[in-house]
N, C-alpha and C positions, 0 to 999 in steps of 0.2 A: 629506425635507428639500427645500425649494424650490430651493436653490442647486444641489444635486447633480442634481435633476430637470432644471433648465435646461441643465446640462452634458450630461446624457444626451440631451436633445432635439437639441442641437447636434451631438453625435457621431453620433446615429442618422441625421440628415440628411446628414452628411458621408459616412457609410458607405453608405447605401442610396439616396441621392438623394431624389426626390420621395416624400413620405408624406402621407396625409390625417390630419386631426385624429383620426378614429376609429382609424386604425392606430397613431398615437402613443399614444392613450389606452389601447389594448389592450396595447401593449408596456410602458408604464409603470405599468399598473394604476391609472389615475386616470380621472376623468370627462372627457368631451370639453370641458366648460366650463372645467375646470382647464387643459387644453391651450391653449384660446383665451387664457386669462389669461397663461400662461407664454410664448406666442408674442409677445404684446404686450410683455411684459417684455424679451424678447430684442431686439425691435425698438427699444425705448426705450434699450437699452444700446448700440445702434449695430451690432448684428449684421445683415448684409445678407440678411434673410429675406423671402421673397416668397410670397404665397398666390395660387394660380390657382383660379378657379371652374370649375364644369362637371364632367362625368363623369370626365374624366381629370385633374382638378385635384388640388390638394394644396399643401403647403408645400415650398419648396426654398430652398437657399442660392445666392447669386450664384456663378456658375462661377468656380472658382479660389480661393474662400474656404475655407481649411482650415489646420489646424496640422499640420505635417509633422515626423516623426522623421527626422533626418538621420544619415547614416553607417551605416545598416543595409544589409547586403547581402542578396541573395535567400536565401542559406543561413542567415543569422542570423534572418531573418524566419520561415523554415520551422522552425528549431530552437525559436524562441520559442513557437510554437503547438504544437509537438510536446511541449513541456515542460508544457503545461497538463494537469492531472490532476483533472478535475471530481469524480470519486468521492471521493478522499481529501480534497479541499478541502471538499466538502459535509460529510464526517464531522467536520471541524474547525470547522464552522460558517462556512466562508468561501466557500461556493458562489456566493452573489450577488456577493461581493467579486471573485472570480476572473472571473466573467462580465463585470462592469463593467470590470475591468482589460483584459480581452481586447478588449472593445468599444472602449475608448479607444485601445489600441495599433493595432487594425485601422483605426480611423477616421483615425489620423494617418499611416498608411502610404501612400506613393504607389501608384497603381493597379497598377503592374507587380508590386510587392512584395506587395500585398494578394492578388493572384491566386496567388502562391506560397504564402502563408499559408493561403488557402482550400483549396488542393490538398493540403497536408500534413495539415490537420485533417480532411479528408474521406477520407484514405487510411490513417490510422494511428489506432488506438484502444488505450489502455492498460487492461488488465484484470489487476490485480495478483494476486488469489488464484488458487490452483491449481484444477484441475477438480473435485477431490474435497473441497475445503474452501472454504466461504464465509468471507469475512472475519469474524473474531471480533467479537461485539458488545462494544462498549466505551462504555457509557453515560456514563462520566466523561471521555471524550476532550476535549470542548470545554472543560471546566473545567481539565484538565491543560494544554491548549494556552494557555489564558488565563494560567495561572500561569507557564508558560514565557516567554510574551511580556512579562509584567509583573514577572518575577523575584520571585514571591511564594511563600512556603513553603506546602507542603501537608502535612496530617496525614491519613494513610490507614490503613485496615485492608486488609492485603494477604494474598492466599492464595498460599502457596508449596508446593512438592512434598514437603518433609520436615516432620516433626513439630517443634514445633507448627505446624500448617499455616496458621492465621490469626494474623497478627502485626500489631502497630501500628508504623508507620514515620513518621518525619519526613523529608520529601523537599524538596530544593532542586532543582527541575527545570531542567536546563540545556538540554535539547533533546528533540525527538521524532523517531523513526525509523519508517518504514513498511517492513516486510520481509515479502514474500510474503503480503500481505493482513492482516498482524498489526502492531499499533502497539506500540512500546516507548518508554518514557521513560527517558532517561539523567539520573540525579539524583545530587547530592551529599548528604552527604559521601562521598568515595570517588574518583571517582564509581562508581555501580553502575547496572545495567540492570534495569528492571522491565517486565513485560507490563502494558499498560494495562487489558486485559480481565480481569486478575486482581485489580484494585482493587475491593474489596467495598463500602467506605465511603470517603467523601472529605469533608474539611472544609477549605475555603479559609481562609487567614488574611490579615491585613493586614501580617504580618511580611515584610519584604523581605530578600533575600539578595544578595550580590555574586557574580556569576558570575566564575570565575577568568579573568583576562585572557588567559592562555595556553591556555585550553581550546578545542580545535577538534573539533567534533562529527564531521566526516568522518574525521579522523585517529583519533579514539577508536573509532569504529564499525569501521573496518578492523582495528584492533588487537584489538578484542573478537571479531570474527569469526575472526581467525587463532587466537586463544587457544581459542575454542570448538572449532574443528576439531582443534586439537592435543590437547584433552582428550577429544574424542569417541571415539577408537579407541586406547585405551592398552593393551588386553589383546589376546590372540591365541587363536585356536582352530585345531586341525588337523581338516580335514574331507575327506570323499570326496564328489565331485560326479558325478552321472550324466551321461553324454554328452547334450548338448543341453539341459541344465538352464538355466532362464531366470534368468540372473544379471544383476545391475546394480550400479552404484556401486562401492564399495571391494571388495566380494566379487568382482566380475568382474575388476577390475584386479589383485587379488592372485592370482586363479587364472591369469590370463594371465602374470603376472610370475614366479611360482615354482611353478606347478602341474606335476606330472609324471603321466604316464598309467600306470595299473596294467595288469596283464595282462588284466583284464576290461573295459578301456576306460574305467573311471572315472578321474576326475582327483583326485589327492591334493594338497592345498594348505594352506598356513598363511595364515589370513585375519585381519584386524583385527576386533575386536569392542569395543563400547562397554561392555557389562556382561553378566553372566550373564542377567539378566532380559531385557534388550533382545535379546541373541542368541537366547534361547529363542524369543521371538516371531518373529524374523526367519527362523530356520531352519525353524520349523514351517510357514511359508508355502510352503517349497519341497517340503513333503510327503515323498514317497519318493525325491525326487531328491537328497537329501543324507543323509550319515551323519557324525555328529560323533564324532571319535576322542578329542580332547583339547579342553579340560580335563575331568577325570573328573566334576566336579560338573555341568557342562553336559550331558555325555552321559547321566548318571544322571537329570537332571531331564527331559530330552526322552524318555528311556525310560519314566519314570513317566507322563508325559502320554500317550504312545502306548499304554501299558497301560490307562490309564483310558478312553481313547477306544475301545480294542478291547472293553473290558468293557461300555461304554455301548451300543455298536452291535453287540455280538456276537449277542445274541438276535435282533435284526433280521435279521442275515445268515443265521442258522440257519433262521428261519422262512421266509425268502425273500419277506418282505412287500414290497409296492411302493406 
């Protein structure tokens, strides 16, 4: 769009100073001829724009011509650029919008605040996903974001963990949350929380909904997290832990809080567990550094797994194969 391109030329010159027509054309992904026409249009509109010929030539604005943001402190300018998250913005289809917004803000900042903004963006980088987990693919994320923004109803096929796994849902999307590289949509009625990457099919509709006037996404998400953690560890197990066992999280905290040392140096403790299934996997990771005493069903399940492993690898151990 020509009007936005003219603004971009103006802001680029405010930010970078002198630029050639070729540099502007490359930045804006247009032809040099288009840049010439745009520069003429800016001049006709009264913008004090000058062109210098020669090897060191280019276009520049009259010194002092700029639009400034007033009232920003150095700390605020730094925080503004630290808040920029190009990865998630690109996933939402807003990468170019974010880049344009930052360009406009940077161009409007006085020189001393621009230096602060450049320093913060050059020293801090946000990478949300963990080391062992790339962000989940969420092909319907832009469509969900559009529905959030325009208050449009979505009809989706959603995969959940319990049977029946694939269900149809009508969603009134109130907001999006990015948590540890994974996108969630908070949607009514309810509201309830859905993983965007578990949406298998999506149909956008023209039906509009009214977002509750008292709904606050930040407040909801904090309450949702508290409830999630409260539900996470509702059961308990009694275990014995070997000296020096690699413990972490709730297991480590429980062992430190209520553990007592047996005569053989092992630590006996009551620890929180989420479920038998989850605890089975978590305790198996500790190998021979843990012995489950209670509950009986967890102890029996781990014993069966250990027996199956012993049978599977028994012949290997007898043969002494390498």
